[in-house]
C-alpha positions in Angstrom: -83.6 2.8 123.7 -79.4 1.4 123.5 -77.1 3.9 121.8 -74.8 1.3 119.5 -71.2 2.5 118.3 -70.2 1.1 114.8 -66.7 1.6 114.2 -65.2 1.5 110.8 -61.6 1.3 110.9 -60.5 3.7 107.6 -56.2 4.0 107.5 -55.4 4.6 110.3 -58.4 6.4 111.3 -61.2 5.1 113.7 -64.5 6.4 112.3 -67.5 5.9 114.8 -71.5 5.6 113.8 -73.6 6.3 116.9 -77.6 4.7 116.5 -79.4 5.9 119.1 -83.4 7.4 118.9 -83.3 11.1 118.2 -86.4 11.3 120.4 -84.0 10.7 124.0 -80.1 11.4 122.5 -77.5 9.8 124.8 -75.5 11.0 127.3 -71.7 11.6 127.0 -69.5 11.6 130.3 -66.0 12.5 130.4 -63.0 11.1 132.5 -61.2 14.2 134.5 -58.1 14.2 132.2 -60.5 15.0 129.3 -61.8 17.8 131.5 -58.0 18.6 132.2 -56.9 18.9 128.4 -60.1 20.3 127.0 -59.8 23.9 125.6 -61.8 26.2 122.9 -61.2 24.1 119.9 -62.6 21.1 121.5 -64.9 22.7 122.9 -66.2 24.3 119.7 -66.6 20.6 118.5 -68.2 19.2 121.3 -70.8 22.2 120.8 -70.5 21.2 116.4 -72.0 17.5 117.5 -74.0 18.7 120.3 -76.6 20.7 117.5 -75.8 18.5 115.2 -77.2 15.3 117.4 -78.4 16.5 120.4 -76.1 14.6 122.6 -75.9 15.8 126.3 -73.4 15.8 128.5 -72.4 15.7 132.0 -70.4 16.1 134.5 -69.5 13.4 137.3 -68.8 13.1 140.9 -65.4 11.8 140.2 -64.6 14.8 138.4 -65.7 17.1 140.6 -64.0 16.0 143.2 -60.2 15.3 141.6 -60.4 18.7 140.1 -61.9 20.5 143.3 -58.9 18.8 144.9 -56.3 20.9 142.7 -57.5 24.6 143.7 -54.8 24.0 146.4 -52.0 23.0 144.5 -52.8 24.4 140.7 -53.0 28.1 139.4 -56.5 28.9 140.3 -57.3 30.2 136.5 -56.2 26.5 135.2 -58.6 25.3 137.7 -61.0 27.5 137.0 -61.1 27.2 133.0 -62.4 23.4 133.7 -65.5 24.2 136.0 -66.2 27.2 133.5 -65.9 24.6 130.6 -68.2 22.5 132.6 -70.5 24.8 133.3 -70.9 25.8 130.0 -71.3 22.7 128.2 -72.6 20.5 130.6 -76.1 19.9 131.9 -76.9 21.3 135.6 -78.2 17.4 136.8 -74.5 15.9 137.9 -74.2 12.2 137.7 -74.4 9.7 140.6 -70.9 8.2 142.0 -69.9 4.4 141.1 -71.1 3.8 144.3 -74.3 4.8 144.3 -74.9 3.1 141.1 -73.9 -0.3 141.9 -75.3 -0.2 145.1 -78.4 0.9 144.2 -78.9 -1.9 141.6 -77.8 -4.5 144.4 -80.5 -2.7 146.4 -78.3 -1.8 149.1 -78.1 2.0 148.7 -79.6 2.1 152.3 -76.3 1.1 153.8 -74.7 4.7 152.3 -73.0 7.1 155.0 -74.9 10.3 153.7 -71.8 12.0 153.7 -71.2 9.8 150.1 -74.5 11.3 148.8 -73.8 14.0 147.0 -76.4 16.9 146.7 -76.7 18.1 143.4 -77.9 21.5 144.0 -74.9 21.9 146.8 -72.6 20.8 143.9 -73.9 22.6 140.9 -73.9 25.9 143.5 -70.0 24.8 144.0 -69.3 25.0 140.1 -70.8 28.5 140.0 -68.7 29.4 142.9 -65.5 28.7 141.6 -66.6 29.9 137.7 -67.5 32.6 139.1 -65.6 33.8 141.9 -62.6 36.8 141.8 -61.2 35.5 145.5 -60.0 32.0 144.9 -58.6 32.1 148.9 -62.5 32.3 150.5 -63.0 28.8 148.1 -61.0 27.1 150.7 -62.9 27.8 153.5 -66.5 27.3 151.8 -65.7 24.3 149.7 -63.3 22.6 152.5 -61.0 22.1 150.2 -58.7 19.6 152.6 -61.5 17.3 153.0 -61.5 16.3 149.1 -57.5 15.8 149.1 -57.7 13.9 151.9 -60.7 12.1 149.8 -58.1 11.2 147.0 -55.1 10.4 149.2 -56.9 7.7 151.1 -58.0 6.6 147.9 -54.8 6.4 146.6 -53.3 4.9 149.9 -55.8 1.8 150.0 -55.9 1.5 146.4 -52.4 0.9 146.6 -52.4 -1.9 150.1 -54.7 -3.8 147.6 -52.7 -3.9 144.7 -50.0 -4.9 146.4 -51.9 -8.7 147.2 -51.4 -9.1 143.2 -47.2 -9.7 144.3 -48.4 -12.9 145.4 -49.7 -14.3 141.7 -46.7 -15.2 139.2 -47.8 -14.7 135.9 -49.3 -16.1 133.3 -52.6 -14.7 135.3 -55.3 -16.8 134.6 -59.4 -16.0 135.6 -59.6 -17.9 137.8 -61.6 -18.2 141.4 -58.3 -16.5 143.4 -58.2 -13.8 140.3 -61.9 -13.6 141.1 -61.6 -13.5 145.2 -58.8 -10.4 144.7 -61.4 -8.5 142.6 -64.2 -8.7 144.9 -61.9 -7.6 147.9 -60.7 -4.8 146.0 -64.9 -4.1 144.8 -66.1 -4.5 148.5 -63.5 -1.7 149.7 -64.1 0.9 147.0 -67.9 -0.1 146.4 -69.0 -0.8 149.9 -66.7 -0.4 152.7 -65.2 3.2 152.7 -69.0 4.6 152.2 -71.1 2.9 154.3 -71.7 3.9 157.7 -69.0 2.6 160.5 -67.0 1.1 157.8 -69.1 -2.2 157.2 -67.7 -5.3 155.8 -69.9 -7.5 153.2 -69.4 -10.5 156.7 -71.9 -8.5 158.6 -74.9 -8.9 156.0 -77.0 -10.8 155.6 -75.9 -14.0 153.1 -78.9 -12.5 150.6 -77.0 -8.8 150.5 -73.9 -10.8 149.8 -75.3 -12.6 147.2 -76.7 -9.1 145.6 -73.4 -7.7 145.7 -71.3 -10.1 143.8 -74.4 -10.8 141.9 -74.7 -6.9 140.4 -70.7 -8.0 138.7 -73.0 -10.6 136.9 -74.2 -8.2 134.2 -74.4 -4.3 133.1 -71.7 -1.9 134.0 -71.3 -4.2 136.3 -69.8 -6.8 133.9 -68.3 -4.2 132.2 -66.0 -2.7 134.9 -65.4 -6.4 135.9 -64.2 -7.1 132.7 -62.4 -4.3 131.9 -60.7 -4.6 135.5 -59.7 -8.2 135.4 -58.4 -7.7 131.4 -55.8 -4.9 132.7 -54.8 -7.1 135.4 -54.1 -10.2 133.4 -52.5 -7.7 130.6 -49.8 -5.8 132.2 -48.5 -8.2 135.1 -47.8 -11.0 132.4 -46.1 -8.5 130.3 -44.2 -8.1 133.5 -45.5 -4.7 134.4 -46.7 -3.1 137.3 -50.6 -2.4 137.8 -50.6 1.3 138.4 -53.5 1.6 141.2 -55.0 5.1 139.7 -55.2 2.9 136.5 -57.5 0.6 138.2 -59.4 3.5 140.5 -60.0 5.3 137.1 -62.0 2.3 135.5 -64.7 2.5 138.8 -66.2 5.4 136.5 -67.5 2.1 133.8 -70.0 1.7 136.7 -71.4 5.2 135.4 -72.5 3.2 132.0 -75.5 1.1 133.8 -77.7 3.0 132.0 -77.4 2.2 128.7 -77.8 5.3 126.7 -74.8 7.1 127.6 -71.1 7.0 126.3 -68.0 7.3 127.9 -65.5 8.8 126.7 -61.1 9.1 127.7 -57.7 8.9 126.1 -56.6 6.6 128.6 -54.5 3.3 128.0 -55.8 1.3 130.8 -59.7 1.4 129.9 -58.8 0.3 126.0 -57.2 -3.5 127.4 -60.6 -4.5 126.6 -62.9 -3.0 123.5 -66.3 -1.9 125.3 -69.1 -0.6 122.8 -69.7 2.5 124.8 -65.9 3.6 125.9 -64.7 5.8 123.1 -61.5 7.4 122.2 -61.9 11.8 122.2 -60.7 11.4 118.4 -63.8 8.6 117.7 -66.0 10.7 119.4 -65.2 13.9 117.4 -65.8 11.6 114.3 -69.3 10.8 115.2 -71.7 10.2 112.6 
């Protein structure tokens, strides 16, 4: 059953009513900055909702990679507190990556390099190690932290390069074929090339496979991602502002909404240039009835 969300504005506040099968409560996952801002009071709020409605909380590969990469540049106690709250609150089963969801939908997941396929037991073990350890230095070698920092740096530089192509567009930008071609180049790199063996490009695939990749953005979470991405680029560029590469990278998390019994919680403005039923602000989640 699909979880449905009904928003009601009361004064300056938005009240949210969730409708779902109580025998199968929705899964809720969070933007990484929500975890970074988590405190005991917010944790109590989430536990209250869990007790009242049976909500199931899960964390994503993106959450893990982004948080663990800070073990070398943030105070260990701070990073450890993020993982302790994840360990305390979340189901042990980690959500798949956006690449895995999208390419499975397109029946192209056999091209994914095994290094990009997270092993849930290993990630769960890593979370427990971080949660329990009193020797942070040891973690650097066990978890291969430079690898995660390298992944973040590559993604940041690659997204900046693709974003540079937007400089050719003159406002007002419209949702036309040119913008669609730019969007597909963005998706080809971040959802296919970087995660495949030998960094394959779509042109090396059979035409039918190329078409399946494109069609995956016409429905479900692929369409949610595409719509948010297009609206963000149009609104930002047409207002004379720069699009932050990290905003578009963050939007990839929307692909995890492929399961229609899933809700995503974030306070980042980039997610709200287009309103999606199953994308909630923190205050909306806490107001749930």
